C-alpha positions in Angstrom: -57.9 88.9 12.3 -59.9 87.1 14.9 -57.9 85.9 17.9 -59.3 83.3 20.2 -59.0 83.2 23.9 -56.1 80.9 24.2 -54.1 82.8 21.6 -54.7 86.0 23.6 -53.1 84.3 26.7 -50.1 83.3 24.6 -49.7 86.9 23.3 -50.0 88.5 26.7 -47.5 86.3 28.4 -44.0 87.9 28.6 -42.4 84.5 28.8 -42.5 82.3 25.6 -43.6 78.8 26.4 -41.8 76.3 24.2 -41.7 72.5 24.1 -39.2 70.4 22.3 -39.7 66.6 21.7 -36.8 64.7 20.1 -34.7 61.6 20.1 -31.3 61.8 21.8 -29.6 62.7 18.5 -26.1 62.0 19.7 -26.2 65.0 22.1 -26.4 67.7 19.5 -29.9 68.8 20.8 -28.5 69.2 24.3 -26.7 72.4 23.1 -30.0 73.8 21.8 -31.8 72.9 25.1 -29.0 74.5 27.2 -29.1 77.7 25.2 -32.8 78.1 25.5 -32.7 77.4 29.2 -30.3 80.3 29.6 -32.9 82.7 28.2 -35.0 84.3 30.9 -37.8 84.9 28.5 -38.2 81.2 27.6 -40.1 78.6 29.6 -38.8 75.4 28.1 -40.3 71.9 28.4 -37.9 69.3 27.0 -38.7 65.6 26.4 -36.0 63.2 25.2 -38.2 60.5 23.6 -35.4 58.0 24.0 -35.2 58.6 27.7 -38.9 57.9 28.5 -38.8 54.8 30.8 -40.3 51.6 29.5 -40.2 47.9 30.4 -42.4 44.9 29.6 -44.5 43.9 32.6 -44.2 40.2 31.8 -43.6 37.7 29.0 -47.2 38.0 27.9 -46.8 41.7 27.2 -43.8 41.0 25.0 -45.9 38.5 23.0 -48.7 41.0 22.8 -46.3 43.7 21.6 -45.0 41.3 18.8 -48.5 40.8 17.4 -49.3 44.5 17.6 -46.3 45.2 15.5 -47.0 42.3 13.2 -50.4 43.7 12.3 -49.0 47.3 12.1 -50.6 48.6 15.3 -48.7 50.9 17.6 -46.5 48.9 20.0 -46.6 49.1 23.7 -43.4 51.3 23.8 -45.1 53.8 21.5 -48.3 53.8 23.6 -46.2 54.3 26.7 -44.6 57.4 25.0 -48.0 58.9 24.3 -49.2 58.4 27.9 -45.9 59.9 29.2 -46.3 63.0 27.0 -49.9 63.5 28.0 -49.1 63.3 31.7 -46.1 65.6 31.3 -48.2 68.2 29.6 -51.4 67.7 31.6 -50.8 70.7 34.0 -49.1 72.9 31.4 -50.7 76.0 30.0 -51.1 76.4 26.2 -47.6 76.4 24.6 -46.7 79.2 22.2 -44.7 76.7 20.1 -43.9 73.0 20.0 -40.9 71.7 18.0 -40.8 68.0 17.2 -37.7 66.3 15.8 -38.1 62.8 14.4 -42.0 63.0 14.4 -42.2 59.4 13.1 -41.3 58.3 16.6 -44.7 59.5 17.9 -48.1 58.0 17.5 -50.8 60.0 15.7 -52.6 60.2 19.0 -49.6 62.0 20.5 -49.4 64.4 17.6 -53.1 65.2 17.9 -52.7 65.9 21.6 -49.7 68.1 21.0 -51.4 70.0 18.3 -54.2 70.9 20.7 -51.7 72.0 23.3 -50.0 74.8 21.3 -50.5 77.8 19.2 -47.9 76.7 16.7 -46.5 73.2 16.0 -43.4 72.8 13.9 -40.9 70.0 13.1 -37.3 69.8 11.9 -36.1 67.1 9.7 -32.3 66.6 9.8 -32.4 63.5 7.6 -33.7 62.9 4.1 -37.5 62.1 4.3 -36.9 59.0 2.2 -34.9 57.5 5.1 -38.0 57.7 7.4 -40.9 57.4 5.0 -43.5 57.2 7.8 -42.9 60.9 8.3 -44.8 61.6 5.0 -48.0 60.4 6.7 -47.9 62.9 9.5 -46.7 66.1 7.9 -50.2 67.7 7.9 -50.0 68.1 11.7 -47.3 70.7 11.4 -47.6 74.5 10.7 -44.0 74.8 9.5 -41.7 71.9 8.4 -38.0 72.8 8.5 -35.7 70.5 6.5 -31.9 70.5 5.8 -32.4 68.6 2.6 -32.7 70.9 -0.5 -34.4 68.3 -2.6 -37.0 67.6 0.0 -37.6 71.4 0.4 -38.2 71.7 -3.3 -40.4 68.6 -3.6 -42.6 69.1 -0.5 -42.4 72.9 -0.1 -40.6 72.7 3.2 -38.6 75.5 4.7 -34.9 75.2 4.2 -32.7 75.2 7.3 -29.3 73.6 7.8 -28.0 72.0 11.0 -26.0 74.3 13.1 -22.6 75.0 14.7 -23.2 74.0 18.3 -19.7 74.7 19.5 -16.6 76.5 18.2 -14.1 76.2 21.1 -11.6 73.3 21.0 -8.3 72.6 22.6 -5.2 72.7 20.4 -3.9 69.2 21.2 -1.0 67.5 19.6 -2.2 65.8 16.4 -2.2 62.0 16.7 -4.6 61.1 13.9 -4.4 62.6 10.5 -8.0 61.6 9.7 -10.9 60.8 11.9 -14.4 59.4 11.4 -17.1 58.2 13.8 -20.3 56.8 12.5 -23.0 54.1 12.9 -22.8 50.7 11.2 -24.9 50.9 8.0 -24.6 50.9 4.2 -21.7 53.4 4.5 -19.4 50.8 6.1 -18.0 49.2 2.9 -16.9 52.6 1.7 -15.4 53.4 5.1 -13.4 50.1 4.8 -12.1 51.1 1.4 -11.0 54.5 2.8 -9.3 52.8 5.7 -7.4 50.5 3.3 -6.4 53.4 1.1 -5.1 55.5 4.0 -3.2 52.5 5.3 -1.6 52.0 1.9 -0.6 55.6 1.7 0.7 55.6 5.3 -1.7 58.3 6.5 -2.7 57.8 10.1 -6.4 57.6 11.0 -8.9 56.6 13.6 -12.2 55.2 12.5 -14.9 54.3 15.1 -18.1 52.6 14.2 -21.0 51.9 16.5 -22.5 48.5 16.0 -25.0 46.5 18.1 -22.7 43.5 18.2 -19.0 43.9 18.9 -16.6 42.3 16.5 -12.9 42.6 15.6 -11.8 44.5 12.6 -8.2 45.1 11.3 -8.5 48.8 10.7 -11.7 50.1 12.3 -12.7 50.3 15.9 -16.1 48.7 16.6 -18.0 49.7 19.7 -21.4 48.9 21.0 -22.2 52.2 22.6 -22.3 55.7 21.3 -19.4 57.8 22.5 -20.4 60.9 24.6 -20.0 64.1 22.6 -17.3 65.4 24.9 -15.2 62.3 24.1 -15.7 62.7 20.4 -14.6 66.4 20.8 -11.4 65.2 22.5 -10.6 63.0 19.6 -11.4 65.7 17.1 -9.0 68.0 18.9 -6.1 65.6 18.2 -7.1 65.0 14.6 -6.1 67.0 11.6 -8.9 66.2 9.2 -12.5 65.0 9.8 -14.2 62.6 7.4 -18.0 62.7 6.8 -19.8 60.1 4.8 -23.4 60.8 3.9 -26.0 58.0 4.1 -28.0 56.8 1.2 -30.9 59.3 0.3 -29.1 62.0 2.4 -28.5 65.3 0.7 -28.3 67.8 3.4 -25.2 68.6 5.5 -24.7 66.5 8.6 -23.7 67.9 12.0 -20.2 66.6 11.3 -19.8 69.3 8.6 -20.7 72.0 11.1 -18.3 70.5 13.7 -15.5 70.9 11.2 -16.6 74.4 10.4 -16.9 75.5 14.0 -13.6 73.8 15.1 -11.8 75.0 12.0 -10.9 71.4 10.9 -10.4 70.3 7.4 -13.0 68.0 6.0 -13.2 65.1 3.6 -16.8 64.3 2.5 -18.8 62.5 -0.2 -21.6 65.0 -0.1 -21.3 66.6 -3.5 -23.7 69.5 -2.7 -21.3 71.0 -0.2 -19.6 72.9 -3.0 -22.7 75.1 -3.4 -22.4 76.5 0.2 -20.8 79.9 0.9 -18.3 78.5 3.3 -16.9 76.0 0.8 -13.2 76.4 0.2 -11.3 73.7 -1.8 -8.3 74.1 0.5 -10.4 73.1 3.5 -12.9 70.6 2.0 -12.1 67.8 -0.3 -15.0 66.0 -2.0 -14.7 62.3 -2.8 -17.0 59.7 -4.4 -17.4 55.9 -3.9 -15.3 55.4 -7.0 -12.8 58.2 -6.7 -11.4 58.6 -3.2 -7.8 59.3 -3.8 -6.8 62.4 -1.8 -3.8 64.5 -2.7 -1.1 64.5 0.0 -0.9 68.3 0.0 -4.5 68.5 1.3 -3.1 67.1 4.6 -0.1 69.3 4.5 -1.6 72.8 4.0 -3.2 74.8 6.9 -6.9 75.5 7.3 -7.9 78.7 5.5 -10.0 81.0 7.8 -13.6 81.6 6.6 -15.2 85.0 6.7 -16.6 85.3 10.2 -19.9 86.8 8.8 -20.4 83.6 6.8 -19.6 81.3 9.7 -21.9 83.3 12.0 -24.9 82.5 9.9 -24.6 78.9 10.8 -24.3 79.3 14.6 -26.9 78.0 17.0 -28.1 81.5 18.0 -29.3 82.2 14.4 -30.9 78.7 14.2 -32.8 79.6 17.3 -34.0 82.9 15.8 -35.0 81.2 12.6 -37.1 78.5 14.4 -38.4 80.3 17.5 -38.2 83.9 16.4 -36.2 84.8 19.5 -33.9 87.8 18.9 -30.2 87.0 18.5 -29.2 89.6 21.2 -31.2 87.6 23.7 -28.9 84.6 23.2 -25.2 84.5 23.9 -22.9 83.6 21.2 -23.5 80.1 19.7 
């Protein structure tokens, strides 16, 4: 096999140069970044796409941006992202690997630039591809496409990879909420309302929090305009008996909420029917509902969580996710 000059440099370096570009993703990616930064053999460059500074220079730039979007050209914010990435990587050597999460957030110009800046460029899709259809147009830029959605894996020949357990230590606080859900305002909201009404009628305590751009009053659901920090969410989980996970339309893979429940040893109510096919599924711990049938037996709330085989749980921990994606040995990364 012929190896070019730049590949030789990458092979000879003891440190593995990695770049990760992603959206904020509710803070779940922060655990991945922190874990890689702890590894002495990793030189990590991390760009949170959402944190790239941008502001319109004047009223005229806002108008120009409107017409760019109207005629399907990249907007000023997208162009600014591309320039930021180019400047950030300008003085960097060739990367061994670049991982992009939410690649639809980047211009093709940025993807072309990144492709030239690395030996291997991969992406991870933790949502169904039908929810972000623009991703279909840019898949050819990647060497490996990881996806948590089994249907997308089969249809597009992706490589299957679930989300991960990012944390498994939680305080044993007094239970104040029998059921807990936190989510964004979208087409799941009517179902969440039905669940809230059902739990109210059966006198099961709950706390449902929904992030919405505009604040409004609701009888049973807390509406907030900002995402709660992940440490605050963890505090609420610690005082909740059961977590509720509602999958979005066109979503088939398991959300991070599922792996929070698994890591924190919390019972789970979900409408993701495919969860029963996973090796950690236990009907005592996980109750599956549908939009039409969401009556939950009271004894589900009254029985204790059944411990899952540690070997099974270990497969879904962050250290193994890192090994799968970056080929970094598990013994180089501390637990999780």
